[in-house]
C-alpha positions in Angstrom: -42.8 13.9 48.8 -46.3 14.6 50.0 -49.4 13.2 48.3 -50.8 15.4 45.5 -53.5 17.8 46.4 -56.8 18.2 44.6 -55.6 21.6 43.3 -52.5 20.0 41.8 -54.5 17.3 40.1 -57.0 19.9 38.8 -54.1 21.9 37.3 -52.9 19.1 35.0 -54.0 19.0 31.3 -57.2 17.1 30.3 -56.9 13.4 30.8 -56.6 11.2 27.7 -59.7 9.0 27.3 -60.0 5.4 26.0 -62.9 6.2 23.8 -61.5 9.0 21.6 -59.5 7.4 18.8 -59.5 6.6 15.1 -58.5 3.7 12.9 -57.1 4.3 9.4 -55.9 1.9 6.8 -53.4 4.2 5.1 -52.6 1.4 2.6 -54.7 -1.7 2.0 -53.1 -4.9 0.9 -52.9 -4.7 -2.9 -53.9 -8.3 -3.3 -57.2 -7.8 -1.6 -60.0 -7.5 -4.1 -62.3 -4.5 -3.4 -61.3 -3.5 0.1 -63.7 -1.4 2.1 -63.0 2.2 2.5 -61.2 3.1 5.6 -64.2 5.1 7.0 -66.3 1.9 6.9 -63.7 0.1 9.0 -63.3 3.0 11.4 -67.0 3.3 12.0 -67.3 -0.4 12.7 -64.2 -0.8 14.9 -65.3 -1.3 18.5 -61.9 -1.6 20.1 -58.2 -1.7 19.2 -55.1 -2.8 21.1 -52.2 -0.5 21.1 -48.9 -1.9 19.8 -46.0 -2.5 22.2 -42.3 -3.0 22.3 -40.8 -5.1 25.1 -37.3 -5.4 26.2 -35.2 -8.3 27.3 -32.9 -8.0 30.3 -29.2 -9.0 30.3 -28.1 -10.3 33.8 -24.4 -10.5 34.5 -23.1 -12.3 37.6 -19.5 -11.4 38.5 -18.0 -12.8 41.7 -21.2 -12.6 43.7 -22.4 -9.3 42.3 -25.3 -9.1 39.9 -26.0 -6.2 37.5 -28.7 -5.8 34.9 -28.9 -3.9 31.7 -31.3 -3.5 28.8 -31.0 -5.9 25.9 -32.7 -6.6 22.6 -36.2 -5.1 22.3 -38.8 -6.9 20.2 -42.2 -5.8 18.9 -45.1 -7.6 20.5 -46.3 -10.0 17.8 -49.7 -8.6 17.0 -52.7 -6.4 17.9 -56.4 -7.2 17.9 -59.0 -5.1 16.3 -62.6 -5.9 17.2 -65.4 -4.8 14.9 -69.2 -4.8 14.9 -70.5 -6.5 11.7 -73.4 -5.1 9.7 -75.8 -6.9 7.4 -73.8 -5.7 4.3 -70.9 -8.0 5.5 -68.2 -5.3 5.1 -66.0 -6.9 7.7 -66.6 -10.5 6.6 -65.9 -9.8 3.0 -62.7 -8.0 3.9 -61.5 -10.8 6.1 -62.4 -13.5 3.5 -60.6 -11.6 0.7 -57.5 -11.0 2.8 -57.5 -14.6 4.0 -57.9 -15.9 0.4 -55.0 -13.8 -0.8 -52.8 -15.2 1.9 -53.9 -18.8 1.5 -56.3 -19.7 -1.3 -58.9 -22.3 -0.2 -58.2 -25.8 -1.7 -55.0 -24.8 -3.5 -52.9 -23.1 -0.8 -51.6 -20.6 -3.3 -50.5 -17.3 -1.8 -49.7 -13.9 -3.3 -46.2 -12.3 -2.6 -45.6 -10.9 0.9 -45.6 -7.3 -0.2 -49.1 -7.7 -1.7 -50.5 -8.9 1.6 -49.2 -6.0 3.7 -51.1 -3.0 4.9 -50.2 0.2 6.7 -52.5 0.7 9.7 -52.7 3.9 11.8 -54.2 4.3 15.2 -54.6 7.8 16.5 -55.5 8.9 20.0 -57.6 12.1 20.1 -58.0 15.0 22.5 -61.4 16.2 23.8 -61.9 18.2 20.6 -61.3 15.0 18.5 -58.0 16.3 17.3 -55.2 13.7 16.9 -52.6 13.9 19.6 -50.6 10.7 19.2 -50.2 8.3 16.3 -49.1 4.6 16.0 -48.3 3.6 12.5 -48.0 -0.2 11.9 -45.7 -1.1 9.0 -45.9 -4.5 7.3 -49.3 -5.4 8.9 -50.9 -8.6 7.7 -53.8 -10.7 8.7 -52.3 -13.3 11.1 -55.6 -14.7 12.5 -59.2 -13.8 12.8 -62.4 -14.7 14.7 -65.6 -14.4 12.8 -67.4 -12.9 15.8 -69.1 -15.3 18.1 -71.4 -18.3 18.3 -74.7 -18.3 16.5 -77.5 -19.3 18.8 -81.2 -18.5 19.5 -80.9 -16.8 22.9 -78.2 -14.1 22.6 -79.2 -10.5 21.8 -75.8 -9.2 20.8 -74.2 -8.2 17.5 -71.6 -10.2 15.6 -68.1 -9.0 16.6 -65.4 -10.3 14.3 -61.8 -9.8 15.3 -58.7 -9.2 13.1 -55.4 -10.2 14.6 -52.8 -8.2 12.7 -49.1 -9.0 12.9 -46.6 -6.3 11.8 -42.9 -5.8 11.3 -42.7 -2.7 13.4 -44.5 0.4 14.5 -43.6 4.1 14.5 -45.3 6.2 17.1 -45.1 10.0 17.5 -46.7 12.9 19.2 -49.0 15.0 17.0 -49.5 17.9 19.5 
């Protein structure tokens, strides 16, 4: 097969870009007091990892011959969302309230699992900002977080907190 020509490359559809996407919390954890609205989170979300499913391989050796086949597939444990914090502390308040619902400071009391879970949707967009693919995370909860950096006197950058969300599974589908 010959190498593709420039005309063949020019004839393919628009390329999908990494900067056209949206984040939506379709369902906030019910135990989180006063969650932000999903637009506030979307505006402040700087980057988001896409969820993945990885497969194990079964290897069989029979009298000197080796064959492989697909085995159990597992969802990668988590994704990371990186935000840019603003002086109204939207992200920090959300992180604190979600964290406290999962493990109350001093007492260790936690709300039931179903009250800690969210449904999170990531959508990839085309060049007209129309959704073309959707990843829906089911059973998402705050697994870990980073409050956004080291406070110092020499860095001229914004605070970038991260949410690490674990989830039970994701459903992805084409929207175009």
